[in-house]
N, C-alpha and C positions, 0 to 999 in steps of 0.2 A: 740312406738306402742305396744299394748298388743298382746300376743300370739294368743289368740282366734280371734282377728280381723285379724291378719296376716293369720291365718289358714282359716278363712272364705273368705278372699280375694283370697287366693290360690285356694281353692276348687272351688269357683265361677268361677274364670278364667279358671280352668281346664275344667270345664263343658261347658263353653262358647267356649273355644278353640276347644274341641272335637266336639261340635255341628256344629261350623262353618266349621271344616274340613270335617265332614260327609256331610254337605250340599253342600260345594264346590266340593266334589267328585261326588255327584249325578249330579250337574250342569255341571260339566266337562264331565262326561260320556255321558250326554244327549246333550252336545254341546250347552248349554243354553246360551243366550245372556247376562244373568245376570252376568256371569263370567267376562264380560268386563266392568262392572259398577265400578266406582271409590271406593265406599265403600267396595266392595268385595276384593279389593286389599289392602285397608288400614287398616280396622278394625281388621283383624286377626293379623297383626303385632303388633298393639297396645295392644290387649289382650295377645298375647304371650310374650310381653315385661313385662307387669304387672305380668304375670304368673311366668316368670323367676326371676323377681325381688322379688316377694313374696317368691319364693323358697329359694333364697339366704338369704333373711332376716330370714326366718324360720330356716334354717340351722345354721346361726349365733346365733339366739336366743337359740336354743336347744343345741349348742355346738357340733353339729354332722356335719361331713364333708366328702365329697366323698374321697375315698381312705384311709379313716380312719374307716369308717363305711360301712360294706359290703352292707347293704340294700340300702344305699344312692348311693354307687358306681354302683350298679345294676341299680337304677333308671336313673342315668346320662347316663350310656351306653345304656340303652333301649331308652332314650330320643333321643339320637343321631341317633339310628337306626329308630326311629319313624320319625324324621325329614327327613332323607334320603329317607325313603319309601314315605313320603309326597311329596317330590320333584319329585320322579318318578311318583307317581300317578296323580299329578296335573300339571306337566310341562314337564318332560323329556321322559316319555315313548313314544315309537314310534308307539305302536299299542294299541288298545282298550283292548285286553285281558291283556296285560302287566299292563295297568293302573288299571284294575280291581283287578288283583292280588296284586299289590302294595297297593292299597286302602284298600283291605281286610286285608293284612298282617299288615298294619299300625294300623288298629283297634285292631287286636290281641295284638300288641305290646302295645298299649295304655291300654288295659285290664290288661296286665301283670304289667305295671307301677302302675296302681291303686291298684292291689293286693299286690304289694310290699310295696306301701305307707300304706295301711291299716294294714298289718301284720308286717312291719319292718323286713321283711325276704326276701333275694333274691330268695328263693325257696318257694313261698307261697303255692304251691300245696302239699308240704310235711307236712303241719300242720294237 
C-alpha cells in the first residue's frame, strides 16, 4: 500500500474518530437515547481499529518507531492519555462536571496529538 494512501486513511480515520468522540460526548452529557443505539457502540471501535492499524503501517513504512523517535513517543503517550480521558468522559465519571472536564481535556490532548503529528516535534508550541 502506498504511503499517500496510508496517510489518507489515517487522517480520515482520525477526523472520523474525533467527530464520533465529540458527538458521543454531547450525547452522553445530554443523556440522549442515541447513546444506547447499537451503531454508536460498534462504529467507533471499527474506526479506531483502522486508525491504529494505519498508524502502525505508517510507522513501519517510514521506519519511525515509538521510543526511538521522540515525536512518535509523545503521540503514543498522549494517545493513551486521550483514551483514558475518553473512558472517564463517556463511561466512568461519577458526576456530570467530571464528565465535562474529562471530555474537554480529551479534546485538548487530541489537539496536541494533531500538532505533534503535523510538526514531528513533541513540543509543537516551541516552533
